[in-house]
NUTITOR-712226 format. One record per residue (C-alpha): x, y, z; residue in one letter; residue number from 1. Coordinates in steps of 0.02 Angstrom, whole numbers. Example, Ala and Ser with C-alpha at 12.3 -4.5 7.8 and 13.67 -1.06 7.14 Angstrom:
2
<pt X="615" Y="-225" Z="390" code="A" pos="1"/>
<pt X="684" Y="-53" Z="357" code="S" pos="2"/>
***
This chain:
331
<pt X="4359" Y="4781" Z="2328" code="M" pos="1"/>
<pt X="4295" Y="4599" Z="2376" code="L" pos="2"/>
<pt X="4429" Y="4529" Z="2292" code="I" pos="3"/>
<pt X="4553" Y="4606" Z="2394" code="K" pos="4"/>
<pt X="4467" Y="4600" Z="2564" code="M" pos="5"/>
<pt X="4456" Y="4404" Z="2514" code="F" pos="6"/>
<pt X="4638" Y="4412" Z="2451" code="L" pos="7"/>
<pt X="4694" Y="4513" Z="2630" code="S" pos="8"/>
<pt X="4615" Y="4390" Z="2739" code="V" pos="9"/>
<pt X="4698" Y="4234" Z="2645" code="L" pos="10"/>
<pt X="4860" Y="4324" Z="2685" code="M" pos="11"/>
<pt X="4806" Y="4345" Z="2886" code="V" pos="12"/>
<pt X="4775" Y="4174" Z="2870" code="L" pos="13"/>
<pt X="4930" Y="4137" Z="2784" code="G" pos="14"/>
<pt X="5042" Y="4218" Z="2935" code="I" pos="15"/>
<pt X="4937" Y="4148" Z="3057" code="L" pos="16"/>
<pt X="4969" Y="3972" Z="2996" code="L" pos="17"/>
<pt X="5147" Y="4008" Z="2986" code="L" pos="18"/>
<pt X="5154" Y="4066" Z="3187" code="K" pos="19"/>
<pt X="5033" Y="3906" Z="3226" code="S" pos="20"/>
<pt X="5180" Y="3789" Z="3194" code="Q" pos="21"/>
<pt X="5142" Y="3622" Z="3227" code="N" pos="22"/>
<pt X="5217" Y="3513" Z="3404" code="I" pos="23"/>
<pt X="5112" Y="3365" Z="3364" code="T" pos="24"/>
<pt X="5242" Y="3217" Z="3429" code="G" pos="25"/>
<pt X="5324" Y="3152" Z="3578" code="T" pos="26"/>
<pt X="5428" Y="3263" Z="3686" code="W" pos="27"/>
<pt X="5528" Y="3244" Z="3876" code="E" pos="28"/>
<pt X="5650" Y="3332" Z="3984" code="G" pos="29"/>
<pt X="5700" Y="3347" Z="4176" code="I" pos="30"/>
<pt X="5560" Y="3449" Z="4269" code="M" pos="31"/>
<pt X="5652" Y="3456" Z="4435" code="S" pos="32"/>
<pt X="5684" Y="3309" Z="4493" code="D" pos="33"/>
<pt X="5562" Y="3216" Z="4388" code="E" pos="34"/>
<pt X="5565" Y="3120" Z="4219" code="Y" pos="35"/>
<pt X="5419" Y="3225" Z="4122" code="F" pos="36"/>
<pt X="5373" Y="3143" Z="3944" code="K" pos="37"/>
<pt X="5243" Y="3233" Z="3815" code="L" pos="38"/>
<pt X="5146" Y="3160" Z="3685" code="S" pos="39"/>
<pt X="5030" Y="3266" Z="3591" code="V" pos="40"/>
<pt X="4914" Y="3314" Z="3420" code="T" pos="41"/>
<pt X="4894" Y="3477" Z="3376" code="Q" pos="42"/>
<pt X="4748" Y="3509" Z="3262" code="K" pos="43"/>
<pt X="4761" Y="3701" Z="3210" code="G" pos="44"/>
<pt X="4779" Y="3791" Z="3379" code="N" pos="45"/>
<pt X="4681" Y="3650" Z="3454" code="E" pos="46"/>
<pt X="4797" Y="3524" Z="3553" code="L" pos="47"/>
<pt X="4754" Y="3355" Z="3658" code="C" pos="48"/>
<pt X="4860" Y="3210" Z="3703" code="G" pos="49"/>
<pt X="4949" Y="3121" Z="3856" code="Q" pos="50"/>
<pt X="5088" Y="3174" Z="4002" code="T" pos="51"/>
<pt X="5172" Y="3052" Z="4115" code="Y" pos="52"/>
<pt X="5304" Y="3112" Z="4236" code="D" pos="53"/>
<pt X="5381" Y="3009" Z="4350" code="V" pos="54"/>
<pt X="5523" Y="3038" Z="4507" code="V" pos="55"/>
<pt X="5672" Y="2996" Z="4449" code="I" pos="56"/>
<pt X="5728" Y="2928" Z="4591" code="D" pos="57"/>
<pt X="5571" Y="2834" Z="4661" code="N" pos="58"/>
<pt X="5499" Y="2763" Z="4511" code="K" pos="59"/>
<pt X="5336" Y="2697" Z="4616" code="N" pos="60"/>
<pt X="5295" Y="2898" Z="4602" code="N" pos="61"/>
<pt X="5218" Y="2955" Z="4453" code="Y" pos="62"/>
<pt X="5074" Y="3006" Z="4365" code="C" pos="63"/>
<pt X="4982" Y="2994" Z="4183" code="K" pos="64"/>
<pt X="4843" Y="3118" Z="4144" code="T" pos="65"/>
<pt X="4732" Y="3188" Z="3993" code="Y" pos="66"/>
<pt X="4769" Y="3360" Z="3965" code="F" pos="67"/>
<pt X="4691" Y="3473" Z="3825" code="K" pos="68"/>
<pt X="4735" Y="3658" Z="3761" code="G" pos="69"/>
<pt X="4761" Y="3790" Z="3636" code="Q" pos="70"/>
<pt X="4901" Y="3899" Z="3548" code="Y" pos="71"/>
<pt X="4900" Y="4051" Z="3574" code="D" pos="72"/>
<pt X="4988" Y="4137" Z="3380" code="P" pos="73"/>
<pt X="4976" Y="4314" Z="3464" code="T" pos="74"/>
<pt X="5094" Y="4262" Z="3601" code="L" pos="75"/>
<pt X="5170" Y="4113" Z="3476" code="E" pos="76"/>
<pt X="5143" Y="4006" Z="3672" code="I" pos="77"/>
<pt X="5043" Y="3815" Z="3688" code="W" pos="78"/>
<pt X="4952" Y="3822" Z="3818" code="Y" pos="79"/>
<pt X="4895" Y="3649" Z="3894" code="M" pos="80"/>
<pt X="4799" Y="3587" Z="4064" code="K" pos="81"/>
<pt X="4768" Y="3447" Z="4154" code="G" pos="82"/>
<pt X="4579" Y="3368" Z="4149" code="V" pos="83"/>
<pt X="4591" Y="3204" Z="4220" code="Q" pos="84"/>
<pt X="4705" Y="3076" Z="4279" code="F" pos="85"/>
<pt X="4753" Y="2913" Z="4178" code="I" pos="86"/>
<pt X="4877" Y="2841" Z="4348" code="E" pos="87"/>
<pt X="4909" Y="2917" Z="4498" code="R" pos="88"/>
<pt X="5022" Y="2868" Z="4636" code="S" pos="89"/>
<pt X="5096" Y="2976" Z="4757" code="G" pos="90"/>
<pt X="5045" Y="3151" Z="4771" code="D" pos="91"/>
<pt X="5015" Y="3223" Z="4593" code="H" pos="92"/>
<pt X="4931" Y="3371" Z="4560" code="L" pos="93"/>
<pt X="4834" Y="3394" Z="4382" code="L" pos="94"/>
<pt X="4965" Y="3535" Z="4307" code="M" pos="95"/>
<pt X="4951" Y="3696" Z="4201" code="T" pos="96"/>
<pt X="5092" Y="3679" Z="4067" code="I" pos="97"/>
<pt X="5143" Y="3813" Z="3954" code="K" pos="98"/>
<pt X="5286" Y="3773" Z="3794" code="F" pos="99"/>
<pt X="5386" Y="3932" Z="3687" code="W" pos="100"/>
<pt X="5548" Y="3910" Z="3575" code="K" pos="101"/>
<pt X="5670" Y="4012" Z="3622" code="V" pos="102"/>
<pt X="5756" Y="3960" Z="3448" code="D" pos="103"/>
<pt X="5644" Y="3997" Z="3317" code="Q" pos="104"/>
<pt X="5774" Y="3897" Z="3228" code="S" pos="105"/>
<pt X="5790" Y="3748" Z="3313" code="D" pos="106"/>
<pt X="5604" Y="3660" Z="3312" code="S" pos="107"/>
<pt X="5642" Y="3517" Z="3416" code="K" pos="108"/>
<pt X="5689" Y="3617" Z="3565" code="I" pos="109"/>
<pt X="5563" Y="3727" Z="3693" code="M" pos="110"/>
<pt X="5566" Y="3783" Z="3868" code="M" pos="111"/>
<pt X="5427" Y="3730" Z="3968" code="A" pos="112"/>
<pt X="5347" Y="3798" Z="4138" code="N" pos="113"/>
<pt X="5215" Y="3700" Z="4261" code="V" pos="114"/>
<pt X="5097" Y="3758" Z="4401" code="T" pos="115"/>
<pt X="4985" Y="3674" Z="4491" code="S" pos="116"/>
<pt X="4798" Y="3677" Z="4424" code="S" pos="117"/>
<pt X="4744" Y="3684" Z="4581" code="D" pos="118"/>
<pt X="4827" Y="3835" Z="4639" code="S" pos="119"/>
<pt X="4712" Y="4008" Z="4653" code="P" pos="120"/>
<pt X="4868" Y="4102" Z="4586" code="M" pos="121"/>
<pt X="4878" Y="3987" Z="4450" code="D" pos="122"/>
<pt X="4689" Y="4024" Z="4394" code="F" pos="123"/>
<pt X="4741" Y="4206" Z="4411" code="F" pos="124"/>
<pt X="4883" Y="4182" Z="4274" code="G" pos="125"/>
<pt X="4987" Y="4239" Z="4434" code="M" pos="126"/>
<pt X="5097" Y="4081" Z="4491" code="E" pos="127"/>
<pt X="5270" Y="4067" Z="4431" code="S" pos="128"/>
<pt X="5295" Y="3905" Z="4426" code="G" pos="129"/>
<pt X="5460" Y="3783" Z="4365" code="V" pos="130"/>
<pt X="5540" Y="3804" Z="4188" code="N" pos="131"/>
<pt X="5638" Y="3678" Z="4115" code="F" pos="132"/>
<pt X="5695" Y="3638" Z="3936" code="W" pos="133"/>
<pt X="5606" Y="3496" Z="3823" code="V" pos="134"/>
<pt X="5643" Y="3409" Z="3669" code="R" pos="135"/>
<pt X="5561" Y="3311" Z="3549" code="K" pos="136"/>
<pt X="5606" Y="3147" Z="3512" code="I" pos="137"/>
<pt X="5501" Y="3078" Z="3383" code="S" pos="138"/>
<pt X="5366" Y="3168" Z="3273" code="N" pos="139"/>
<pt X="5239" Y="3050" Z="3309" code="T" pos="140"/>
<pt X="5145" Y="3049" Z="3456" code="P" pos="141"/>
<pt X="5179" Y="2882" Z="3560" code="Q" pos="142"/>
<pt X="5048" Y="2798" Z="3673" code="T" pos="143"/>
<pt X="5071" Y="2831" Z="3840" code="I" pos="144"/>
<pt X="4911" Y="2710" Z="3919" code="A" pos="145"/>
<pt X="4879" Y="2571" Z="3844" code="D" pos="146"/>
<pt X="4751" Y="2557" Z="3738" code="G" pos="147"/>
<pt X="4688" Y="2736" Z="3742" code="M" pos="148"/>
<pt X="4684" Y="2849" Z="3611" code="S" pos="149"/>
<pt X="4800" Y="3006" Z="3619" code="I" pos="150"/>
<pt X="4650" Y="3123" Z="3562" code="C" pos="151"/>
<pt X="4550" Y="3048" Z="3705" code="Y" pos="152"/>
<pt X="4375" Y="3081" Z="3646" code="Q" pos="153"/>
<pt X="4230" Y="2982" Z="3733" code="N" pos="154"/>
<pt X="4377" Y="2928" Z="3883" code="N" pos="155"/>
<pt X="4355" Y="3123" Z="3938" code="I" pos="156"/>
<pt X="4203" Y="3062" Z="4005" code="N" pos="157"/>
<pt X="4262" Y="2925" Z="4119" code="Q" pos="158"/>
<pt X="4287" Y="2957" Z="4307" code="P" pos="159"/>
<pt X="4454" Y="2985" Z="4390" code="E" pos="160"/>
<pt X="4544" Y="2780" Z="4379" code="I" pos="161"/>
<pt X="4671" Y="2801" Z="4484" code="A" pos="162"/>
<pt X="4638" Y="2975" Z="4591" code="K" pos="163"/>
<pt X="4705" Y="2899" Z="4783" code="N" pos="164"/>
<pt X="4710" Y="2723" Z="4737" code="K" pos="165"/>
<pt X="4854" Y="2617" Z="4726" code="D" pos="166"/>
<pt X="4888" Y="2569" Z="4535" code="P" pos="167"/>
<pt X="4949" Y="2414" Z="4551" code="K" pos="168"/>
<pt X="4781" Y="2371" Z="4597" code="L" pos="169"/>
<pt X="4704" Y="2456" Z="4454" code="N" pos="170"/>
<pt X="4824" Y="2352" Z="4336" code="N" pos="171"/>
<pt X="4804" Y="2192" Z="4418" code="K" pos="172"/>
<pt X="4611" Y="2220" Z="4374" code="K" pos="173"/>
<pt X="4634" Y="2282" Z="4192" code="K" pos="174"/>
<pt X="4755" Y="2111" Z="4177" code="N" pos="175"/>
<pt X="4737" Y="1972" Z="4271" code="I" pos="176"/>
<pt X="4861" Y="1876" Z="4198" code="Q" pos="177"/>
<pt X="4987" Y="1995" Z="4217" code="K" pos="178"/>
<pt X="5170" Y="1925" Z="4288" code="T" pos="179"/>
<pt X="5204" Y="1981" Z="4486" code="T" pos="180"/>
<pt X="5370" Y="2071" Z="4410" code="Q" pos="181"/>
<pt X="5238" Y="2165" Z="4270" code="D" pos="182"/>
<pt X="5123" Y="2204" Z="4439" code="I" pos="183"/>
<pt X="5283" Y="2289" Z="4539" code="E" pos="184"/>
<pt X="5310" Y="2403" Z="4389" code="H" pos="185"/>
<pt X="5184" Y="2466" Z="4299" code="P" pos="186"/>
<pt X="5269" Y="2586" Z="4234" code="N" pos="187"/>
<pt X="5359" Y="2443" Z="4135" code="K" pos="188"/>
<pt X="5375" Y="2559" Z="3967" code="E" pos="189"/>
<pt X="5430" Y="2691" Z="4041" code="I" pos="190"/>
<pt X="5571" Y="2607" Z="4125" code="N" pos="191"/>
<pt X="5660" Y="2585" Z="3984" code="D" pos="192"/>
<pt X="5665" Y="2775" Z="3938" code="S" pos="193"/>
<pt X="5734" Y="2806" Z="4113" code="L" pos="194"/>
<pt X="5880" Y="2701" Z="4093" code="T" pos="195"/>
<pt X="5956" Y="2841" Z="3970" code="I" pos="196"/>
<pt X="5872" Y="2970" Z="4083" code="N" pos="197"/>
<pt X="6060" Y="2993" Z="4143" code="D" pos="198"/>
<pt X="6102" Y="3051" Z="3960" code="T" pos="199"/>
<pt X="5957" Y="3158" Z="3932" code="L" pos="200"/>
<pt X="5984" Y="3236" Z="4105" code="K" pos="201"/>
<pt X="6142" Y="3299" Z="4089" code="Q" pos="202"/>
<pt X="6120" Y="3340" Z="3884" code="S" pos="203"/>
<pt X="5965" Y="3469" Z="3945" code="I" pos="204"/>
<pt X="6075" Y="3549" Z="4115" code="I" pos="205"/>
<pt X="6198" Y="3570" Z="3978" code="E" pos="206"/>
<pt X="6111" Y="3656" Z="3881" code="N" pos="207"/>
<pt X="6016" Y="3753" Z="4024" code="E" pos="208"/>
<pt X="6209" Y="3811" Z="4082" code="M" pos="209"/>
<pt X="6252" Y="3842" Z="3886" code="N" pos="210"/>
<pt X="6121" Y="3960" Z="3866" code="Q" pos="211"/>
<pt X="6169" Y="4063" Z="4032" code="V" pos="212"/>
<pt X="6345" Y="4048" Z="3929" code="L" pos="213"/>
<pt X="6286" Y="4145" Z="3767" code="Y" pos="214"/>
<pt X="6197" Y="4289" Z="3884" code="K" pos="215"/>
<pt X="6350" Y="4327" Z="4000" code="E" pos="216"/>
<pt X="6462" Y="4300" Z="3843" code="M" pos="217"/>
<pt X="6346" Y="4452" Z="3732" code="N" pos="218"/>
<pt X="6349" Y="4537" Z="3886" code="E" pos="219"/>
<pt X="6545" Y="4586" Z="3905" code="R" pos="220"/>
<pt X="6648" Y="4686" Z="3791" code="Q" pos="221"/>
<pt X="6751" Y="4592" Z="3655" code="T" pos="222"/>
<pt X="6912" Y="4673" Z="3622" code="K" pos="223"/>
<pt X="7019" Y="4582" Z="3471" code="T" pos="224"/>
<pt X="7188" Y="4565" Z="3529" code="V" pos="225"/>
<pt X="7257" Y="4453" Z="3359" code="T" pos="226"/>
<pt X="7240" Y="4440" Z="3193" code="K" pos="227"/>
<pt X="7313" Y="4280" Z="3098" code="L" pos="228"/>
<pt X="7332" Y="4257" Z="2932" code="I" pos="229"/>
<pt X="7347" Y="4059" Z="2901" code="V" pos="230"/>
<pt X="7389" Y="3964" Z="2743" code="N" pos="231"/>
<pt X="7310" Y="3790" Z="2801" code="E" pos="232"/>
<pt X="7146" Y="3755" Z="2801" code="P" pos="233"/>
<pt X="7137" Y="3667" Z="2970" code="K" pos="234"/>
<pt X="7227" Y="3725" Z="3108" code="I" pos="235"/>
<pt X="7255" Y="3649" Z="3297" code="E" pos="236"/>
<pt X="7263" Y="3770" Z="3432" code="L" pos="237"/>
<pt X="7324" Y="3734" Z="3620" code="N" pos="238"/>
<pt X="7286" Y="3808" Z="3748" code="I" pos="239"/>
<pt X="7384" Y="3824" Z="3896" code="F" pos="240"/>
<pt X="7387" Y="3957" Z="4066" code="D" pos="241"/>
<pt X="7511" Y="4104" Z="4005" code="N" pos="242"/>
<pt X="7562" Y="4113" Z="4175" code="A" pos="243"/>
<pt X="7573" Y="4047" Z="4354" code="I" pos="244"/>
<pt X="7429" Y="3899" Z="4354" code="V" pos="245"/>
<pt X="7308" Y="3986" Z="4481" code="D" pos="246"/>
<pt X="7136" Y="3905" Z="4433" code="N" pos="247"/>
<pt X="7077" Y="4014" Z="4279" code="D" pos="248"/>
<pt X="6934" Y="3945" Z="4200" code="T" pos="249"/>
<pt X="6866" Y="3985" Z="4026" code="V" pos="250"/>
<pt X="6717" Y="3936" Z="3900" code="S" pos="251"/>
<pt X="6764" Y="3973" Z="3707" code="I" pos="252"/>
<pt X="6672" Y="3989" Z="3578" code="F" pos="253"/>
<pt X="6708" Y="3974" Z="3389" code="F" pos="254"/>
<pt X="6592" Y="4069" Z="3255" code="D" pos="255"/>
<pt X="6468" Y="4096" Z="3398" code="G" pos="256"/>
<pt X="6479" Y="3902" Z="3443" code="K" pos="257"/>
<pt X="6513" Y="3860" Z="3619" code="L" pos="258"/>
<pt X="6679" Y="3722" Z="3577" code="I" pos="259"/>
<pt X="6740" Y="3725" Z="3758" code="V" pos="260"/>
<pt X="6640" Y="3741" Z="3925" code="S" pos="261"/>
<pt X="6692" Y="3767" Z="4093" code="H" pos="262"/>
<pt X="6886" Y="3732" Z="4038" code="Q" pos="263"/>
<pt X="7020" Y="3742" Z="4186" code="K" pos="264"/>
<pt X="7184" Y="3814" Z="4084" code="L" pos="265"/>
<pt X="7361" Y="3728" Z="4146" code="S" pos="266"/>
<pt X="7513" Y="3661" Z="4088" code="T" pos="267"/>
<pt X="7411" Y="3537" Z="4006" code="E" pos="268"/>
<pt X="7341" Y="3602" Z="3854" code="P" pos="269"/>
<pt X="7157" Y="3621" Z="3796" code="I" pos="270"/>
<pt X="7177" Y="3567" Z="3635" code="K" pos="271"/>
<pt X="7021" Y="3603" Z="3480" code="I" pos="272"/>
<pt X="7059" Y="3565" Z="3300" code="E" pos="273"/>
<pt X="6970" Y="3718" Z="3202" code="L" pos="274"/>
<pt X="6909" Y="3719" Z="3014" code="D" pos="275"/>
<pt X="6927" Y="3878" Z="2937" code="V" pos="276"/>
<pt X="6935" Y="3819" Z="2755" code="S" pos="277"/>
<pt X="6839" Y="3982" Z="2694" code="D" pos="278"/>
<pt X="6955" Y="4098" Z="2614" code="Y" pos="279"/>
<pt X="6829" Y="4208" Z="2603" code="N" pos="280"/>
<pt X="6771" Y="4242" Z="2794" code="K" pos="281"/>
<pt X="6833" Y="4299" Z="2940" code="I" pos="282"/>
<pt X="6839" Y="4169" Z="3086" code="Y" pos="283"/>
<pt X="6805" Y="4218" Z="3269" code="H" pos="284"/>
<pt X="6877" Y="4137" Z="3410" code="L" pos="285"/>
<pt X="6817" Y="4228" Z="3578" code="V" pos="286"/>
<pt X="6883" Y="4180" Z="3747" code="M" pos="287"/>
<pt X="6769" Y="4185" Z="3901" code="F" pos="288"/>
<pt X="6822" Y="4208" Z="4074" code="A" pos="289"/>
<pt X="6749" Y="4108" Z="4198" code="E" pos="290"/>
<pt X="6849" Y="4172" Z="4321" code="N" pos="291"/>
<pt X="6991" Y="4256" Z="4343" code="L" pos="292"/>
<pt X="7111" Y="4149" Z="4469" code="G" pos="293"/>
<pt X="7203" Y="4198" Z="4607" code="S" pos="294"/>
<pt X="7287" Y="4304" Z="4519" code="I" pos="295"/>
<pt X="7206" Y="4431" Z="4406" code="P" pos="296"/>
<pt X="7179" Y="4418" Z="4250" code="P" pos="297"/>
<pt X="7116" Y="4273" Z="4158" code="N" pos="298"/>
<pt X="7269" Y="4230" Z="4076" code="T" pos="299"/>
<pt X="7314" Y="4132" Z="3925" code="A" pos="300"/>
<pt X="7453" Y="4064" Z="3805" code="L" pos="301"/>
<pt X="7388" Y="4015" Z="3603" code="I" pos="302"/>
<pt X="7514" Y="3887" Z="3524" code="V" pos="303"/>
<pt X="7425" Y="3894" Z="3331" code="V" pos="304"/>
<pt X="7489" Y="3749" Z="3208" code="K" pos="305"/>
<pt X="7459" Y="3781" Z="3049" code="A" pos="306"/>
<pt X="7549" Y="3648" Z="2938" code="G" pos="307"/>
<pt X="7741" Y="3682" Z="2972" code="K" pos="308"/>
<pt X="7717" Y="3850" Z="3049" code="K" pos="309"/>
<pt X="7683" Y="3891" Z="3228" code="R" pos="310"/>
<pt X="7620" Y="4043" Z="3321" code="Y" pos="311"/>
<pt X="7601" Y="4112" Z="3469" code="E" pos="312"/>
<pt X="7473" Y="4207" Z="3525" code="L" pos="313"/>
<pt X="7419" Y="4310" Z="3699" code="H" pos="314"/>
<pt X="7247" Y="4353" Z="3775" code="S" pos="315"/>
<pt X="7197" Y="4405" Z="3931" code="S" pos="316"/>
<pt X="7025" Y="4425" Z="3976" code="A" pos="317"/>
<pt X="6922" Y="4489" Z="4127" code="N" pos="318"/>
<pt X="6740" Y="4455" Z="4206" code="L" pos="319"/>
<pt X="6675" Y="4623" Z="4111" code="N" pos="320"/>
<pt X="6779" Y="4564" Z="3945" code="E" pos="321"/>
<pt X="6809" Y="4441" Z="3809" code="N" pos="322"/>
<pt X="6967" Y="4413" Z="3719" code="A" pos="323"/>
<pt X="6919" Y="4383" Z="3542" code="E" pos="324"/>
<pt X="7059" Y="4292" Z="3395" code="L" pos="325"/>
<pt X="7028" Y="4321" Z="3210" code="L" pos="326"/>
<pt X="7079" Y="4190" Z="3118" code="F" pos="327"/>
<pt X="7106" Y="4223" Z="2921" code="K" pos="328"/>
<pt X="7117" Y="4058" Z="2781" code="Y" pos="329"/>
<pt X="7235" Y="4113" Z="2623" code="Q" pos="330"/>
<pt X="7283" Y="3992" Z="2513" code="P" pos="331"/>
***
């Protein structure tokens, strides 16, 4: 009996450990108009580390913060709360941050929600906050504050270093031998990160837009308009507006993956190359109408080239129904 109980406890612990995914490492994202960086260590369900955020259009408006938190294996949410500023300029406040995985198969993308720790609504869990995407850029926590441990230990008892003070003065006290250029740019180690910020911002914005597209596509009915058997493992599609060019705009999914986003149909083709080489599989191409143009519905002429063979397919989609084309390779 005791052995069975012991095994049951082990099984429960095993399940909890599996669910308690470890997020140790460095994460970054775009939080409204700010670049956000999180450096975190997770031991069991306990979390500690540092955050850095800076206004994208004003690099002198930033803060660095210690935080602590925990993972809730029941809700599968990581909770973190800012506990002390390391450096601060501008009107930054300590934050409460929640993270959760939207796609369990992707361990490097999470959704984050940020609220102000000073808000009474946050205390009662009623503040909605700001949602944004974060992605993992390293499995190793990167030190945000020079010379200070990620898991700060004794540093937690230190007074706030930069509250209501100019961080430039603090930098002078820390190292009188810094150059004038270093003093004017206390975030020098982050400035390099910001040189790729536009690419990161675009990537995260596109990811958010894609999530919306997937949701809307799946909410519509899908009508199969054509089934085509081809004898070539790779095919080329050229997609045109099928009628008068009237600003029809489409997104295209191939086997559940977004391959064309927000493209206008015109007399110039949208060119796509597809691999359909698995002869045991039926491939699905879904046309999602972003709008109906000035002359509904959203129509397209699809010219398929498979080796020396050429096929012309027609599709018609609307705001309630996707148009689906099926392809099968038969050597």
